[in-house]
N, C-alpha and C positions, 0 to 999 in steps of 0.2 A: 732747766729741766734736768733731773737726775734718773738716769737708767740703772736700776739696781741689778745685782747679779741675779735675783730671782726673776728679772725681766718685768718688773712692775715699774710704773712711770710715777715720779713724785715731781710735782711742779706747783707754781704758785700763779693763780689767774688774777690779774690786777685790772682796774680802770682808774679812772682819775681821783676816784673818791676812796676806793677801798680795795682790799685784796683778801683772797681766801686761798688756803691750802688745799691741793686736789691730789688724789691718787687714781690710777688707772691701771687696774691690774692686768698682769700678762694676757690672760684669756680673752680680755677686751681689746687691748692695744695691737694685738696681732691682726685685727681686722681693718686696721688704719693703714691707707695707702700713702702717707707721707709721715715724715717725722717732724714734729712741731719744733720750731726754733725761738730763740729769744726774740720777743717783739712781734711775733705773729698775732694777728686778729683771729680770734676763735668763736666758734660756736659749739655748745656742747649740751648733752644731755647727761644729768647726774642726780644722784640721790643725796640727800642732806645726812651727815652722819657726825660722829663723835669720836675721835681718837682718843680712846679712854686712857693710855699709858702717859699722855701729856695733858690730857683734859682740854684738848683743842677741838675746835669746830673744824670740819673739812668736808669737802665734797668727794663722793665715789663716783667717777666718770664712767658712764656707759658707752657713750660715742661721742666722737669729735670731728670736727671739720673746719676748715677754713671760714671766716665770717664771709656772708655774702653768697654762699653756695645754696642756702635755702631758697633765695630769689632766683638765682640761675637755674635752680632745679625746676622750678615753677615754670619759668619761661621755656624750659625744655618740654616739659610735659604739654604745655599748650601748644606749642609749635609741633610737636610729634603727633597730638591729637588732631589738629587742623590739616596737616599734610595727609595723615591716614585717611580722613574723611574725604580728601580729595582723591585718593585712590594712587597716590604718588608711590606707595609702599606695596601695592597689590603684588601677589605672588606671579600673576599672569603677566606682569610687565618684566619679570626677571628674564635675563637671557642666559642661555647656557655658555660655559666656558668652552673655548677651543680645546679639542682633545691633544692637539700637538702643536703648541704655538711655537712660531719660529722668531717672533720679536716680542718682548714684553717691556711696556713702559712702567716707569716707578715715578709717581708723583710725591715727592717728599723733600726735606731740606737736605742738601749735600752734607751738612754737619751732624745729621740725626743718626744716632745709633742704630736706629731701625734699618737705615740704608745699608749698614754694613752687614747687619743679620740676613738682610734679603739677599744681597750680593753673594754672601758666603753660601746661603742654601742653595740659590740657583746654580751656583758654580759646581756644587757638589751633585745636585740632582740632575741638571740640564745644562751642561757645558757647551752643548750645541747651540743654545739660544742665545740671541743677540738681546741685549739689555740696553734700553735708552732712559736715561734719567732726566726727568723733568723738574728742574729745581724751583723750589717756592718755600717762603717763610711758613711754618706749620703753627705758629702761635703768635700772639701780638696784634697791634692795631694793623688793620688792612690785610690780615693773613687770608681771611676767607675770601675776599675779594680776588686776591691773587690765586688761590686754589681754583676758584671757579674759572677765572680766565685762562689759567693753563690747562684745565680739562677741555675747554673749547679749543685750545691750540692743538692739543692731542688728537681731537675730532679733525680738526682742519688739515693736519699734516698727514694723517691716514697711514703711519709708518708702523703701527704696531698691531697686533692681534688682540691684546688684552692689556688693561693697565691695573696697576696696584696703587692705591692711594693710602699713605701710611705715615704714622709717626709713633714714637714711644710713648710710654705712659705718663701720667700727670694728674694733677688736679683738674677739677672741672673747669676752672678758669684756664688752664694750660691747653685743655682740649677743646675750649668754646669755638675756636675756627670751625671745627667739624659739626657744630650745632647750628650753623647759620644757614637759613633758608636758601640762599644763593648757592651754597655748596650742594645742598641736597638736589636741587634742581639742575645744576650742573652735572651731577653724577648721572642723573636719569637721561638727560641730553645728550651725553658722550656717545660717540658712534661706535664705541666698542665696549664689550663687557667691563665693568669696573669691580674690582674686588677691594674691600675697605679693610684695612687691618691697623686699628688704631688702638694703642694702649696695651692695657692687660686684658685678660679674659673677662674680667668683671666690669670693664668699661664699655658703655653702650653710648654712641653718639647718634644724631640724626642721620648723619651720612652712612652709618651702619645699616639703618633700615631702608635708605634710598638704594643701596647698592645692589647689584646683582647677586653678590655673595659676601657675606661678612665672615671674616677670619678674626679668631680669638687674639691673635698676636701678628706682628710683621712676619715673624718666621713660619707661621702657619700660611699667611697669604702666600708666600713664595712657594710653599709646598702644594697648596692648593691649584696655582696657576701652572705648574711644570711637573709632569709626571716624571717619576723616578726613572733615572736612565736604567737602573738595574732591573727595575721591573718591565721596562720596555724591552730589555735585552731576553728576559725571561719570556715575554710573550712572543718575541720574535722567534727565539728558540724553539717553543711549542709548535708554533705555526710551521716553521720549517721542517720539523720533525714530521707533522701531519701531511705536509707536501710530499716528504719523501716516500711515506707510506702509501700515499694515493699513487704516486709515480710507480712504485713497485709493483702496486697491484694491477695497474695498467699495463705495465710492461709484461707481467706473467700472463694477463689476457692475450695481448698482442702475440707473445711467444707461443702462447697454444695455438692461436689461429694460424700462425705461420707454420706450425709443426703439422696441422691438418692440410694446409694447402701443400707443403712439400710432400706429403704421403700422397695426395691425389696426383701430383706431378710425376712422382715416382711410378705409378702404374696408370699411365694416361689412358690405355686402351680398356681399362675395367669399366669405365661407363658405356663405350662402344660395344663391348661384349655384351653387357646387359641389355642393351638395344637389339643388338643381333639376335639374342636368345628370345627377346619378345617377338621379333620379326618372324623367327622359325616356327614359333608356336602358333602365330597367327597363320602362316602359310599351311601348317599341318592342319589347323581347323578347317581353312578354306579349302585344303585338297580333299578333307574328309567330306565336306558338304558338297563338293564338286562330284566326287566319286559317287556319293549317294544319288546325287540328281541324275548323273550318266546312267547308272544301272537302273534307275527308275524309268529313264527315257528309252532305254534299250529293251526293258521287258515290255514297255507299251508298243516298241516298234515290232517286237517279235510277234506280239499278239496280233497286231494289224497285218503283218505279213502271212501269219497263218489264216486270218479270216480272209484275205485276199487270194490267198492259194485254194482255200475251200471254194472259192467261187470262179476259179480259173476253169474254163470249159476243157482245156487241156488234160486236167485231172481226170475229168470224166471219161475222155478219150482213152486214156491209159487203162481204164477197166474194161475195154472192148468195144467201147462205142466209137462212132465216126462222125465227122461233120461234113455235111452236103451244103455246097455252095453253088449257086447258078452261074451263068456266064458274066453276070456284073459283080460277083464276088459276094453276093449276098446270102445268108444263110437260109437253106430251105427248111422250113418247119411244117409245111402243108402240102401234101402230095397232090391235093386238088390245084395246086397253082403250076404244076407240072404239064408239059405237053409231049407227045410222043416225038421223039427225034431230037429232043433238047439236050444239048451237051452240059454236064455237071462235073464238079470237081469234088471227089470224096477225099477227106484228110483223115488219116488214121493216126494212131500214136506214133507210128514210124512211117513215114512217108505219105504220098497221095497217089490218086489214080483219076483219070479222066474216063468218064462213063457217059453213055446216051440212054435216054429214057426210051423204052420199047412200048410200054403201056403203063396207064395210071390206074390207081384203084384208091378210092376214098375210104 
């Protein structure tokens, strides 16, 4: 195959009986994810044309892939449809990734370039995280079974918070281990969340759909599972600043309360004086009520005294009258009760006298 300076591809397609010249222009071959080599079996879509300068028949190729990919893609679609109908890919079954994982597992080949990319990314973003690599083949005979078995081992050992299942790009044949049903079920059965980062952004495998989260590349998978250290530090700085602000506000409030308490201690008798003033006011009100009551009672007493004095017979005597008592001390109010010779006592306003009745007259 010839790659021209213009970027076009020129090659000859052969089989056992014939051959034909082909051209694939740059705008089309840029979409191909592999470089065809001598001896490759290929399937292509092309338009039949004529190269007028030489008068030669040629094919203008629109798309190209390795032979057998059409059959594999059909198998891929059938399995995807069956597992989706079963609910294996349902969003409700997806588990969230841990916010701050302390241990991350990586299931991949130790020789894979993807492992280097992941380790580099994790060391840059989260050097505090412990990384455990679970080695498996990622393509070839028996790779799918080994991957499924290793995911079961990850679950059994329970030593990581999240696991990355990854490999680099390749053809559909190279990635086929990740399209096996056993791998998809092992991803869903894993005890911890699984992030699948296989191939390039345009590569999709059955494992991608079964994963808790699909990453477009291995590097992106590492970025998804490990929060950036600088971002975490910035978040911590903002929270620390907020705590400081709250602490200062609390200290200001407490200091103000302390100031009020100190002022109260500096004048400890102020509350007592306030109570004393209230007590004096109450005493004054009580004295006023008491004085009014006493004055009222005194006036009533004076009136009673005057009434009694008005009834006192001595008051009458003082006006020239006298009180006459018999020998028994009884007042004599009727001369008919007297007898001649009877002794009487006459009381005057000043002094008294003993007299004797000589005669009576009614």
